[in-house]
C-alpha positions as CSV (number, residue, x, y, z in Angstrom):
1,X,-36.3,8.6,-20.9
2,X,-39.3,10.6,-19.9
3,X,-39.6,13.5,-17.6
4,X,-36.6,14.7,-15.5
5,X,-37.1,15.1,-11.8
6,X,-38.3,18.6,-10.9
7,X,-39.5,17.8,-7.4
8,X,-38.0,15.3,-5.0
9,X,-40.4,15.3,-2.0
10,X,-43.7,14.4,-3.8
11,X,-45.1,12.3,-1.0
12,X,-46.6,10.0,-3.6
13,X,-44.6,7.1,-2.0
14,X,-46.0,7.6,1.4
15,X,-48.4,4.6,0.7
16,X,-45.5,2.2,0.2
17,X,-45.5,2.4,-3.6
18,X,-43.1,4.0,-6.1
19,X,-43.4,4.9,-9.7
20,X,-41.7,3.2,-12.6
21,X,-40.6,5.1,-15.7
22,X,-43.8,3.9,-17.5
23,X,-45.8,5.8,-14.9
24,X,-47.1,2.6,-13.3
25,X,-46.9,2.2,-9.5
26,X,-45.6,-0.8,-7.7
27,X,-44.8,-1.8,-4.1
28,X,-41.5,-0.6,-2.8
29,X,-41.0,-4.2,-1.6
30,X,-41.2,-5.7,-5.1
31,X,-38.4,-7.7,-6.6
32,X,-38.0,-5.0,-9.3
33,X,-37.5,-2.2,-6.8
34,X,-35.2,-4.4,-4.7
35,X,-33.1,-4.9,-7.8
36,X,-33.1,-1.2,-8.7
37,X,-32.1,-0.3,-5.2
38,X,-29.3,-2.8,-5.1
39,X,-27.9,-1.4,-8.3
40,X,-28.2,2.1,-6.9
41,X,-26.4,1.1,-3.8
42,X,-23.6,-0.5,-5.9
43,X,-23.3,2.7,-7.9
44,X,-23.1,4.8,-4.6
45,X,-20.4,2.5,-3.2
46,X,-18.4,2.9,-6.4
47,X,-18.7,6.7,-5.9
48,X,-17.0,6.2,-2.5
49,X,-14.3,4.0,-4.0
50,X,-13.6,6.7,-6.6
51,X,-12.7,9.1,-3.7
52,X,-9.6,7.0,-3.2
53,X,-6.2,7.3,-5.0
54,X,-6.0,4.9,-7.9
55,X,-4.4,4.6,-11.4
56,X,-6.1,6.9,-13.9
57,X,-7.1,4.0,-16.2
58,X,-8.9,2.2,-13.3
59,X,-10.6,5.5,-12.4
60,X,-11.8,6.1,-15.9
61,X,-13.1,2.5,-16.1
62,X,-15.0,2.8,-12.9
63,X,-16.5,6.1,-13.9
64,X,-17.8,4.5,-17.1
65,X,-19.1,1.6,-15.0
66,X,-21.1,4.1,-13.0
67,X,-22.7,5.3,-16.2
68,X,-23.5,1.8,-17.3
69,X,-25.0,1.0,-13.9
70,X,-27.3,4.0,-14.3
71,X,-28.3,2.5,-17.7
72,X,-28.8,-0.8,-16.0
73,X,-31.0,0.7,-13.3
74,X,-33.0,2.6,-15.9
75,X,-33.6,-0.6,-17.8
76,X,-34.9,-2.3,-14.6
77,X,-37.1,0.7,-13.9
78,X,-38.6,0.7,-17.5
79,X,-40.1,-2.7,-18.2
80,X,-39.6,-3.7,-21.8
81,X,-36.7,-1.3,-22.5
82,X,-33.1,-2.1,-23.3
83,X,-30.6,0.5,-22.2
84,X,-27.5,-1.7,-21.4
85,X,-25.8,-2.5,-24.6
86,X,-23.5,-5.4,-25.5
87,X,-20.6,-3.0,-25.7
88,X,-20.8,-2.5,-22.0
89,X,-20.3,-6.2,-21.3
90,X,-17.5,-6.4,-23.8
91,X,-15.7,-3.5,-22.0
92,X,-15.8,-5.6,-18.8
93,X,-14.5,-8.7,-20.5
94,X,-11.6,-6.7,-22.0
95,X,-10.8,-5.1,-18.6
96,X,-10.9,-8.4,-16.9
97,X,-8.4,-9.8,-19.4
98,X,-6.1,-6.8,-19.2
99,X,-6.0,-6.5,-15.4
100,X,-5.9,-10.2,-14.7
101,X,-2.9,-10.6,-17.0
102,X,-1.0,-8.2,-14.7
103,X,-1.6,-10.3,-11.5
104,X,0.2,-13.4,-10.2
105,X,-1.9,-16.5,-10.2
106,X,-3.9,-17.1,-7.0
107,X,-2.8,-20.1,-5.0
108,X,-4.7,-19.3,-1.8
109,X,-8.0,-17.6,-0.9
110,X,-7.6,-14.0,-0.1
111,X,-9.4,-11.9,2.4
112,X,-11.4,-8.8,1.5
113,X,-8.7,-6.6,3.0
114,X,-5.5,-4.7,2.3
115,X,-5.5,-1.0,1.3
116,X,-8.5,1.1,1.9
117,X,-9.2,1.3,-1.9
118,X,-8.9,-2.5,-2.3
119,X,-11.2,-3.0,0.7
120,X,-13.8,-0.7,-0.8
121,X,-13.5,-2.5,-4.1
122,X,-14.3,-5.7,-2.2
123,X,-17.4,-4.0,-0.6
124,X,-18.5,-3.0,-4.1
125,X,-17.9,-6.6,-5.3
126,X,-20.2,-8.0,-2.5
127,X,-22.9,-5.4,-3.3
128,X,-22.6,-6.3,-7.0
129,X,-23.2,-10.0,-6.1
130,X,-26.3,-9.0,-4.1
131,X,-27.6,-6.9,-7.0
132,X,-27.0,-9.9,-9.3
133,X,-29.1,-12.1,-6.9
134,X,-31.8,-9.5,-6.9
135,X,-31.9,-9.4,-10.7
136,X,-32.0,-13.2,-10.8
137,X,-34.9,-13.2,-8.4
138,X,-36.7,-10.6,-10.6
139,X,-36.0,-12.7,-13.7
140,X,-37.6,-15.7,-12.0
141,X,-40.9,-13.8,-11.8
142,X,-40.8,-11.4,-14.8
143,X,-39.3,-11.3,-18.2
144,X,-36.2,-9.1,-18.3
145,X,-33.2,-8.9,-20.6
146,X,-30.1,-11.1,-19.8
147,X,-27.7,-8.1,-20.0
148,X,-28.3,-6.8,-16.4
149,X,-27.5,-10.2,-14.9
150,X,-24.5,-10.8,-17.1
151,X,-23.2,-7.3,-16.5
152,X,-23.4,-7.6,-12.7
153,X,-21.8,-11.1,-12.7
154,X,-18.9,-9.9,-14.8
155,X,-18.6,-6.6,-12.8
156,X,-18.3,-8.5,-9.5
157,X,-15.5,-10.5,-11.0
158,X,-13.8,-7.4,-12.3
159,X,-14.1,-5.7,-8.9
160,X,-12.3,-8.7,-7.3
161,X,-9.5,-8.3,-9.8
162,X,-9.4,-4.5,-9.3
163,X,-9.1,-5.0,-5.6
164,X,-6.0,-7.1,-6.2
165,X,-4.7,-4.4,-8.6
166,X,-5.3,-1.7,-6.0
167,X,-3.6,-3.7,-3.3
168,X,-0.5,-3.7,-5.4
169,X,-0.7,0.0,-6.3
170,X,1.9,1.1,-3.7
171,X,3.9,-2.1,-3.4
172,X,1.3,-4.0,-1.3
173,X,0.0,-7.5,-1.8
174,X,-3.2,-9.5,-1.3
175,X,-4.1,-10.5,2.3
176,X,-4.1,-14.3,2.3
177,X,-6.4,-16.4,4.3
178,X,-4.6,-18.5,7.0
179,X,-6.3,-21.8,6.6
180,X,-5.8,-24.1,9.6
181,X,-6.1,-27.1,7.3
182,X,-3.5,-25.8,4.9
183,X,-1.2,-24.9,7.8
184,X,-1.5,-28.5,9.2
185,X,-0.8,-29.9,5.8
186,X,2.3,-27.7,5.6
187,X,3.5,-28.7,9.0
188,X,3.0,-32.4,8.2
189,X,5.3,-32.0,5.2
190,X,8.2,-30.6,7.2
């Protein structure tokens, strides 16, 4: 992976550029750096979520996701490298299947609310969607592997499901959207 950081304040970015892992320099406003930054923000938000009480299996899954996001960010920072492996995507697919099977079927939209942990999972979900959009924008201009886009798409789905799991952790439930249209339809049927 190259040299480890030995100095943080190098001042080399004062000109609005940053270095990639291949020692090239690019604008901090580039699509690549936006994608790397969004993935980093997602990973940081997961760190905040992990400060909350949660089932141990969910905690272990999210810790592994943090490591995979570090790989994903590294892959984005090293053009031409592949760090995110197929096994990472399979892990998300398996987790989605496992946790979704524990939940009642959704009949209404839910709000990003409920317990603090569930709400933080929803924040992570929205940041994952933004990171995915950044990766898609980068892919439109440069050749990158499919794995980062697929991983972020699947991860945002998983975070939605985990928010529902976390809302039920202490006997809670989802917070349902109160649709005026649905309410009127229900009132008309009475």
